[in-house]
PANU-94290 format. One record per atom (N, C-alpha, C, O): residue number from 1; atom name; x, y, z. Coordinates in pm, 1 decimal, always signed. Atoms other than C-alpha are relative to their C-alpha. Layout:
REC	NUM	CA	X	Y	Z .
...
This chain:
REC	1	N	-83.2	-63.5	+96.7 .
REC	1	CA	+6755.1	-9988.0	-15096.1 .
REC	1	C	+90.1	-104.1	-65.6 .
REC	1	O	+151.0	-185.3	+3.9 .
REC	2	N	-79.2	+95.7	+75.3 .
REC	2	CA	+6933.5	-10186.5	-15366.2 .
REC	2	C	+147.0	+39.4	+1.7 .
REC	2	O	+182.0	+156.3	-14.9 .
REC	3	N	-142.9	-26.0	-2.9 .
REC	3	CA	+7308.8	-10221.2	-15341.3 .
REC	3	C	+55.7	+0.9	-142.3 .
REC	3	O	+10.9	-74.9	-228.3 .
REC	4	N	-69.7	-1.3	+129.2 .
REC	4	CA	+7529.3	-10134.9	-15635.3 .
REC	4	C	+126.4	-85.4	+13.4 .
REC	4	O	+160.2	-130.1	+123.0 .
REC	5	N	-123.2	+79.7	-2.5 .
REC	5	CA	+7848.4	-10322.4	-15731.2 .
REC	5	C	+104.2	+60.7	+93.0 .
REC	5	O	+182.5	-11.4	+154.8 .
REC	6	N	-97.4	-66.3	-86.1 .
REC	6	CA	+8050.8	-10063.7	-15542.5 .
REC	6	C	-31.6	-22.0	+147.7 .
REC	6	O	+58.1	-15.5	+231.8 .
REC	7	N	+40.5	+17.8	-139.1 .
REC	7	CA	+7850.7	-10129.7	-15223.3 .
REC	7	C	+22.8	-142.4	+51.3 .
REC	7	O	+24.8	-165.5	+172.2 .
REC	8	N	-15.2	+139.2	-40.2 .
REC	8	CA	+7905.6	-10505.4	-15222.9 .
REC	8	C	+141.3	-22.3	+53.6 .
REC	8	O	+239.9	+11.0	-12.2 .
REC	9	N	-130.3	+31.9	-59.1 .
REC	9	CA	+8185.2	-10615.6	-14991.8 .
REC	9	C	+31.6	-145.7	-34.2 .
REC	9	O	-29.9	-237.5	+20.0 .
REC	10	N	-37.0	+134.6	+41.9 .
REC	10	CA	+8348.3	-10915.9	-15156.4 .
REC	10	C	+93.7	-61.8	+102.5 .
REC	10	O	+194.4	-2.7	+141.6 .
REC	11	N	-85.9	+71.2	-94.0 .
REC	11	CA	+8492.1	-11168.3	-14917.9 .
REC	11	C	+101.1	-80.0	-79.8 .
REC	11	O	+65.4	-160.1	-166.2 .
REC	12	N	-104.8	+75.0	+68.0 .
REC	12	CA	+8822.7	-11300.6	-15035.9 .
REC	12	C	+81.9	-73.5	+104.3 .
REC	12	O	+124.9	-15.7	+204.0 .
REC	13	N	-84.6	+79.8	-86.9 .
REC	13	CA	+9009.6	-11580.2	-14869.0 .
REC	13	C	+141.9	+3.4	-54.0 .
REC	13	O	+164.7	+15.1	-174.4 .
REC	14	N	-139.4	+8.4	+43.3 .
REC	14	CA	+9383.5	-11595.5	-14876.0 .
REC	14	C	+17.2	-132.2	-75.5 .
REC	14	O	-36.1	-234.8	-33.3 .
REC	15	N	-17.3	+124.3	+74.3 .
REC	15	CA	+9491.5	-11850.1	-15136.2 .
REC	15	C	+74.3	-103.3	+83.2 .
REC	15	O	+167.4	-71.2	+156.9 .
REC	16	N	-66.4	+107.4	-73.0 .
REC	16	CA	+9589.4	-12184.3	-14993.4 .
REC	16	C	+135.4	-24.4	-62.1 .
REC	16	O	+151.9	-16.7	-183.8 .
REC	17	N	-136.6	+21.8	+45.3 .
REC	17	CA	+9955.7	-12259.2	-15018.1 .
REC	17	C	+16.9	-143.2	-47.2 .
REC	17	O	-51.6	-234.2	-0.4 .
REC	18	N	-34.4	+133.9	+46.3 .
REC	18	CA	+10098.7	-12554.9	-15204.5 .
REC	18	C	+126.5	-44.9	+72.6 .
REC	18	O	+221.3	+31.8	+89.3 .
REC	19	N	-112.5	+57.6	-71.1 .
REC	19	CA	+10336.7	-12782.4	-15018.6 .
REC	19	C	+41.1	-128.1	-70.9 .
REC	19	O	-44.1	-206.1	-113.3 .
REC	20	N	-49.9	+126.3	+52.1 .
REC	20	CA	+10556.9	-13058.4	-15154.4 .
REC	20	C	+37.6	-86.0	+121.1 .
REC	20	O	+105.2	-40.6	+213.4 .
REC	21	N	-26.1	+92.0	-110.4 .
REC	21	CA	+10574.7	-13361.7	-14926.2 .
REC	21	C	+59.4	-127.2	-59.1 .
REC	21	O	-0.2	-191.2	-145.7 .
REC	22	N	-67.4	+122.8	+41.7 .
REC	22	CA	+10818.7	-13646.6	-14979.1 .
REC	22	C	+13.5	-88.6	+123.1 .
REC	22	O	+61.7	-44.8	+227.6 .
REC	23	N	-1.5	+87.2	-117.3 .
REC	23	CA	+10790.6	-13947.1	-14752.2 .
REC	23	C	+7.1	-146.0	-41.0 .
REC	23	O	-23.1	-181.8	-154.8 .
REC	24	N	+3.3	+144.6	+14.5 .
REC	24	CA	+10834.7	-14321.5	-14712.9 .
REC	24	C	-113.5	-52.6	+86.7 .
REC	24	O	-130.0	-11.1	+201.4 .
REC	25	N	+105.0	+66.6	-76.7 .
REC	25	CA	+10538.6	-14532.0	-14605.3 .
REC	25	C	+33.3	-148.3	+4.2 .
REC	25	O	+50.1	-211.7	-100.0 .
REC	26	N	-33.8	+141.0	-17.0 .
REC	26	CA	+10615.1	-14876.0	-14464.6 .
REC	26	C	-118.8	-72.9	+60.8 .
REC	26	O	-164.6	-40.8	+170.4 .
REC	27	N	+109.9	+83.9	-46.9 .
REC	27	CA	+10337.9	-15131.5	-14430.9 .
REC	27	C	+52.4	-142.6	+1.4 .
REC	27	O	+82.9	-199.5	-103.5 .
REC	28	N	-59.4	+132.8	-12.0 .
REC	28	CA	+10460.0	-15464.2	-14299.0 .
REC	28	C	+147.5	+6.7	-36.7 .
REC	28	O	+224.4	+80.3	+25.1 .
REC	29	N	-139.2	-0.8	+45.1 .
REC	29	CA	+10785.9	-15534.1	-14482.2 .
REC	29	C	+18.3	+80.4	-127.6 .
REC	29	O	+130.7	+96.8	-175.1 .
REC	30	N	-6.7	-73.9	+125.9 .
REC	30	CA	+10701.2	-15329.3	-14791.7 .
REC	30	C	+6.7	+150.6	+25.6 .
REC	30	O	-77.5	+206.8	+95.5 .
REC	31	N	-18.8	-143.3	-13.8 .
REC	31	CA	+10828.8	-14971.2	-14810.4 .
REC	31	C	-20.0	+66.5	-136.3 .
REC	31	O	+31.4	+18.5	-237.3 .
REC	32	N	+30.7	-71.4	+123.8 .
REC	32	CA	+10703.0	-14722.4	-15072.9 .
REC	32	C	+40.1	+146.3	+14.7 .
REC	32	O	+11.8	+210.5	+115.9 .
REC	33	N	-43.4	-139.8	+2.8 .
REC	33	CA	+10852.7	-14385.7	-15164.0 .
REC	33	C	-109.3	+83.1	-67.1 .
REC	33	O	-153.9	+48.8	-176.7 .
REC	34	N	+107.0	-84.5	+52.1 .
REC	34	CA	+10592.5	-14109.5	-15219.4 .
REC	34	C	+48.8	+143.5	-14.6 .
REC	34	O	+130.7	+191.1	+64.1 .
REC	35	N	-20.8	-143.0	+18.7 .
REC	35	CA	+10610.3	-13754.8	-15354.8 .
REC	35	C	-134.8	+57.7	-38.9 .
REC	35	O	-193.2	+16.0	-138.9 .
REC	36	N	+133.4	-53.4	+23.7 .
REC	36	CA	+10291.6	-13548.3	-15340.0 .
REC	36	C	-2.1	+150.4	+24.7 .
REC	36	O	+83.6	+204.4	+94.7 .
REC	37	N	+22.6	-142.5	-22.5 .
REC	37	CA	+10168.3	-13189.3	-15350.9 .
REC	37	C	-133.4	+13.6	+71.5 .
REC	37	O	-235.8	-35.5	+23.8 .
REC	38	N	+120.1	-18.9	-80.5 .
REC	38	CA	+9916.7	-13089.5	-15083.9 .
REC	38	C	-24.6	+149.7	+18.1 .
REC	38	O	+68.5	+230.2	+14.3 .
REC	39	N	+38.3	-140.0	-20.7 .
REC	39	CA	+9728.7	-12764.6	-15025.7 .
REC	39	C	-36.8	+18.9	+146.2 .
REC	39	O	-110.7	-61.2	+203.4 .
REC	40	N	+31.6	-26.7	-139.1 .
REC	40	CA	+9712.8	-12611.5	-14679.8 .
REC	40	C	+46.9	+137.1	+42.6 .
REC	40	O	+131.9	+198.3	-22.1 .
REC	41	N	-33.9	-131.6	-53.4 .
REC	41	CA	+9737.5	-12295.3	-14474.4 .
REC	41	C	+136.3	-1.0	+68.8 .
REC	41	O	+217.8	+89.1	+49.0 .
REC	42	N	-124.7	+8.3	-74.7 .
REC	42	CA	+10022.0	-12408.3	-14249.4 .
REC	42	C	+40.9	-146.7	+11.2 .
REC	42	O	-25.1	-235.0	-43.8 .
REC	43	N	-53.5	+135.7	-7.1 .
REC	43	CA	+10226.1	-12715.6	-14159.3 .
REC	43	C	-97.5	-97.0	+67.3 .
REC	43	O	-106.4	-212.8	+26.5 .
REC	44	N	+96.2	+88.1	-67.5 .
REC	44	CA	+9959.9	-12856.0	-13923.2 .
REC	44	C	-112.5	-40.6	-95.1 .
REC	44	O	-157.0	-155.3	-94.3 .
REC	45	N	+104.5	+28.4	+98.8 .
REC	45	CA	+9697.8	-12831.1	-14198.2 .
REC	45	C	+50.1	-101.3	-102.5 .
REC	45	O	-23.9	-191.3	-142.1 .
REC	46	N	-58.5	+93.0	+96.9 .
REC	46	CA	+9930.6	-13011.4	-14440.3 .
REC	46	C	+15.6	-138.6	+62.5 .
REC	46	O	-5.0	-239.4	-5.1 .
REC	47	N	-10.3	+128.8	-68.4 .
REC	47	CA	+9992.5	-13284.8	-14182.3 .
REC	47	C	-135.3	-70.5	+5.2 .
REC	47	O	-142.5	-192.3	-11.1 .
REC	48	N	+134.1	+59.2	+0.9 .
REC	48	CA	+9615.7	-13338.4	-14155.3 .
REC	48	C	-35.1	-54.5	-138.7 .
REC	48	O	-93.1	-162.3	-151.4 .
REC	49	N	+25.8	+44.5	+137.2 .
REC	49	CA	+9591.1	-13360.3	-14535.9 .
REC	49	C	+80.8	-125.2	-32.6 .
REC	49	O	+32.3	-213.9	-102.8 .
REC	50	N	-82.8	+118.6	+21.1 .
REC	50	CA	+9877.2	-13611.7	-14539.1 .
REC	50	C	-63.5	-121.9	+66.9 .
REC	50	O	-62.5	-231.1	+10.0 .
REC	51	N	+67.4	+111.2	-67.7 .
REC	51	CA	+9691.9	-13827.4	-14285.7 .
REC	51	C	-120.8	-47.1	-80.4 .
REC	51	O	-144.8	-167.4	-90.3 .
REC	52	N	+113.8	+37.2	+84.0 .
REC	52	CA	+9381.0	-13818.8	-14507.7 .
REC	52	C	+46.7	-78.3	-122.3 .
REC	52	O	-16.0	-176.9	-160.9 .
REC	53	N	-53.4	+70.4	+116.9 .
REC	53	CA	+9591.1	-13923.7	-14807.8 .
REC	53	C	+47.1	-139.9	+36.5 .
REC	53	O	+24.7	-234.9	-38.5 .
REC	54	N	-46.3	+132.2	-44.5 .
REC	54	CA	+9749.4	-14208.6	-14612.1 .
REC	54	C	-117.2	-93.5	+27.0 .
REC	54	O	-112.6	-211.1	-9.0 .
REC	55	N	+117.8	+83.8	-27.6 .
REC	55	CA	+9409.8	-14334.5	-14494.5 .
REC	55	C	-67.9	-44.5	-129.4 .
REC	55	O	-118.6	-156.4	-137.9 .
REC	56	N	+61.6	+35.4	+128.4 .
REC	56	CA	+9279.3	-14327.1	-14852.8 .
REC	56	C	+86.3	-98.1	-78.4 .
REC	56	O	+33.8	-186.0	-146.7 .
REC	57	N	-90.9	+85.7	+76.0 .
REC	57	CA	+9587.2	-14496.7	-14997.9 .
REC	57	C	+13.0	-138.2	+62.9 .
REC	57	O	+13.7	-238.8	-8.1 .
REC	58	N	-22.9	+127.0	-70.6 .
REC	58	CA	+9633.4	-14767.3	-14733.8 .
REC	58	C	-121.0	-33.5	+87.1 .
REC	58	O	-111.4	-34.8	+209.9 .
REC	59	N	+124.9	+25.7	-73.6 .
REC	59	CA	+9275.9	-14853.0	-14636.0 .
REC	59	C	+4.7	-126.8	+83.6 .
REC	59	O	-50.6	-130.8	+193.5 .
REC	60	N	+0.9	+129.7	-68.3 .
REC	60	CA	+9344.5	-15212.1	-14534.5 .
REC	60	C	+109.6	-13.3	+105.9 .
REC	60	O	+108.8	-108.8	+183.6 .
REC	61	N	-113.5	+11.3	-91.4 .
REC	61	CA	+9660.8	-15143.0	-14333.4 .
REC	61	C	-41.5	+29.3	+143.7 .
REC	61	O	-116.5	+123.1	+170.6 .
REC	62	N	+24.6	-22.3	-142.1 .
REC	62	CA	+9644.6	-15172.8	-13957.3 .
REC	62	C	+98.5	+100.7	+57.2 .
REC	62	O	+64.1	+181.1	+143.9 .
REC	63	N	-104.0	-89.1	-49.3 .
REC	63	CA	+9971.5	-14988.8	-13901.1 .
REC	63	C	+85.6	+47.0	-117.4 .
REC	63	O	+126.6	-33.2	-201.4 .
REC	64	N	-82.7	-58.7	+104.9 .
REC	64	CA	+10166.3	-14753.0	-14128.6 .
REC	64	C	+111.7	+77.4	+67.9 .
REC	64	O	+86.6	+165.3	+150.4 .
REC	65	N	-114.9	-73.7	-51.6 .
REC	65	CA	+10516.2	-14635.4	-14044.5 .
REC	65	C	+38.7	+103.0	-105.7 .
REC	65	O	+74.3	+66.8	-217.9 .
REC	66	N	-24.8	-108.0	+95.8 .
REC	66	CA	+10572.9	-14295.9	-14210.5 .
REC	66	C	+124.7	+76.8	+40.7 .
REC	66	O	+139.7	+117.6	+155.9 .
REC	67	N	-119.0	-81.9	-19.6 .
REC	67	CA	+10905.5	-14118.2	-14246.2 .
REC	67	C	-5.0	+113.7	-100.3 .
REC	67	O	+7.5	+92.2	-220.9 .
REC	68	N	+7.3	-117.1	+87.4 .
REC	68	CA	+10874.6	-13765.4	-14383.2 .
REC	68	C	+142.2	+47.3	-27.0 .
REC	68	O	+217.9	+77.4	+65.3 .
REC	69	N	-133.5	-44.0	+40.7 .
REC	69	CA	+11184.8	-13668.0	-14579.0 .
REC	69	C	+0.9	+151.5	-17.9 .
REC	69	O	+94.7	+219.8	+23.1 .
REC	70	N	+4.6	-142.6	+31.1 .
REC	70	CA	+11074.4	-13322.7	-14690.4 .
REC	70	C	-145.0	+46.0	+2.0 .
REC	70	O	-233.1	-21.0	-51.9 .
REC	71	N	+130.6	-64.3	+0.2 .
REC	71	CA	+10774.5	-13097.1	-14625.8 .
REC	71	C	+26.1	+150.3	-5.2 .
REC	71	O	+57.5	+212.7	+96.1 .
REC	72	N	-31.6	-142.0	+13.9 .
REC	72	CA	+10818.5	-12747.8	-14765.2 .
REC	72	C	-98.3	+68.4	-93.0 .
REC	72	O	-154.9	+7.6	-183.8 .
REC	73	N	+91.7	-80.7	+79.9 .
REC	73	CA	+10610.5	-12471.1	-14912.3 .
REC	73	C	+60.6	+25.7	-137.8 .
REC	73	O	+180.0	+52.9	-149.8 .
REC	74	N	-44.7	-26.0	+136.1 .
REC	74	CA	+10633.3	-12428.1	-15289.0 .
REC	74	C	-2.3	+150.1	-22.7 .
REC	74	O	-99.5	+217.4	+11.5 .
REC	75	N	-8.0	-143.1	+27.9 .
REC	75	CA	+10746.2	-12082.8	-15397.5 .
REC	75	C	-100.2	+38.1	-107.4 .
REC	75	O	-115.5	-31.6	-207.7 .
REC	76	N	+98.2	-49.2	+97.6 .
REC	76	CA	+10479.6	-11883.7	-15580.0 .
REC	76	C	+71.4	+59.2	-120.5 .
REC	76	O	+35.5	+30.4	-234.7 .
REC	77	N	-73.5	-65.9	+107.2 .
REC	77	CA	+10725.5	-11676.0	-15782.6 .
REC	77	C	+121.2	-84.4	-36.4 .
REC	77	O	+205.0	-111.3	+49.7 .
REC	78	N	-117.7	+79.2	+38.2 .
REC	78	CA	+10975.8	-11881.6	-15981.7 .
REC	78	C	+124.9	+86.6	-4.7 .
REC	78	O	+117.2	+208.0	-24.2 .
REC	79	N	-127.3	-69.4	+7.8 .
REC	79	CA	+11341.3	-11788.5	-15976.5 .
REC	79	C	+43.4	+1.6	-146.1 .
REC	79	O	+91.7	-99.3	-197.5 .
REC	80	N	-27.2	-11.3	+142.3 .
REC	80	CA	+11395.1	-11662.2	-16332.0 .
REC	80	C	+147.8	-20.3	-29.8 .
REC	80	O	+183.0	-68.7	-137.4 .
REC	81	N	-144.0	+12.3	+22.9 .
REC	81	CA	+11773.1	-11658.8	-16291.6 .
REC	81	C	+41.3	-145.7	-24.5 .
REC	81	O	+143.0	-170.8	-89.1 .
REC	82	N	-32.8	+140.9	+21.0 .
REC	82	CA	+11770.2	-12040.1	-16286.8 .
REC	82	C	-13.8	-39.6	-146.3 .
REC	82	O	+48.6	-136.6	-189.3 .
REC	83	N	+26.3	+36.4	+138.2 .
REC	83	CA	+11649.7	-12043.3	-16649.0 .
REC	83	C	+76.3	+84.4	-101.0 .
REC	83	O	+60.9	+64.7	-221.5 .
REC	84	N	-70.7	-88.7	+90.3 .
REC	84	CA	+11877.7	-11777.6	-16794.1 .
REC	84	C	+93.8	-80.9	-91.2 .
REC	84	O	+184.6	-149.0	-43.6 .
REC	85	N	-83.9	+69.6	+95.0 .
REC	85	CA	+12032.1	-11919.5	-17110.6 .
REC	85	C	-31.7	-146.0	-19.2 .
REC	85	O	+17.0	-207.3	-114.2 .
REC	86	N	+29.6	+142.8	+7.0 .
REC	86	CA	+11890.6	-12265.9	-17049.7 .
REC	86	C	-140.0	-27.5	-53.7 .
REC	86	O	-173.7	-141.6	-85.3 .
REC	87	N	+139.3	+19.3	+40.9 .
REC	87	CA	+11530.0	-12208.1	-17154.3 .
REC	87	C	-38.6	+107.3	-98.4 .
REC	87	O	-15.8	+225.9	-74.5 .
REC	88	N	+48.6	-94.7	+99.5 .
REC	88	CA	+11384.4	-12047.1	-17462.7 .
REC	88	C	-147.0	-26.5	-24.0 .
REC	88	O	-184.1	-138.4	-59.5 .
REC	89	N	+143.9	+23.3	+18.3 .
REC	89	CA	+11008.0	-11996.0	-17486.4 .
REC	89	C	-36.2	-20.8	-145.9 .
REC	89	O	-153.2	-41.5	-178.1 .
């Protein structure tokens, strides 16, 4: 029997959250300030993504000292009150 559109169960995944991560990476004596946006389900997932980014950015480094300044989820809904009177479309 052929299924109709109403019979099909669509699988939907929860959208991945966006996280802003600000950190310092120190390789040898050189320190670099980074600000990046990563996608992940939770903080552990974002930490794994940060490790992947560090490995891609600093391929030749033997040791990287990382200091995370900020790791927080980006709000989906903007706060409209912040733009009242200051922004005109």
